[in-house]
N, C-alpha and C positions, 0 to 999 in steps of 0.2 A: 338510751342514757348509759355509758360506758365508764367504769371504772375500772384502772388497772391496780393490780395487785403488783407490790415491788417488795423481792425475798420472802414470801411468802406473807408475807403482814396482812395477814385478813382483818385483825379490828382496827386499824387504820385503815383500811379500805371501807370499811362497813363504815367508819365515822363519815369518810367523804361522802360516800351511797348516801347514809342518812342526811346530810347536810345539803345535799343536792334534793333529794328530794322534798328536803323541807322548805327549801327556796323555790321549788315548782311548786308547792300548795298542794301535794298528793296529800298529806296526812291528813288535812283540813278540810280536803274535798271529803277524804273516807270517812272523816267525823261528820260529816255535814248527810251524808247519803245512807248512815245507819236505819235513820228515821225516815220517812217519807214526809216533805216540806210542801204544804198546802200551797200553788201560786200566786195565793194573796200573802203569806207568811214571806215566800222567796222576795216578792217587790219590795214587802217593806223592808227585810232586811237589807237588801242591795241597796235601797237608798239610803237608810242609816250608815251603811259601810261606805257611801260616796261622800256620805257629809262629813264622817270622821276623816277620811281621804284630803279633804278641800279642806278642813279647817285645821289639818297637820302643815298641810300647805302653807296657809297664811300665818301660822306659828312661827314656820322656819323663814318664809317671806321677813316679818319683821323683825326675827332675831337678827338676818341678815342684814337689814338698814338699821338697825341699831334702834327700835324703840323698845 
């Protein structure tokens, strides 16, 4: 990942880097890896996340169709 610094503006470059890392999910990944997660807990969490994504998709579809 590369961020260019224009006119020695490090604050703006840091904001851009942080935004890119957040979009990639790096911060979330770091938070998840602080503690060990059992494989069974991981499956439950991933299944719940998939359900939330699916419900969000359904909400967007319904909103688009005018329901």
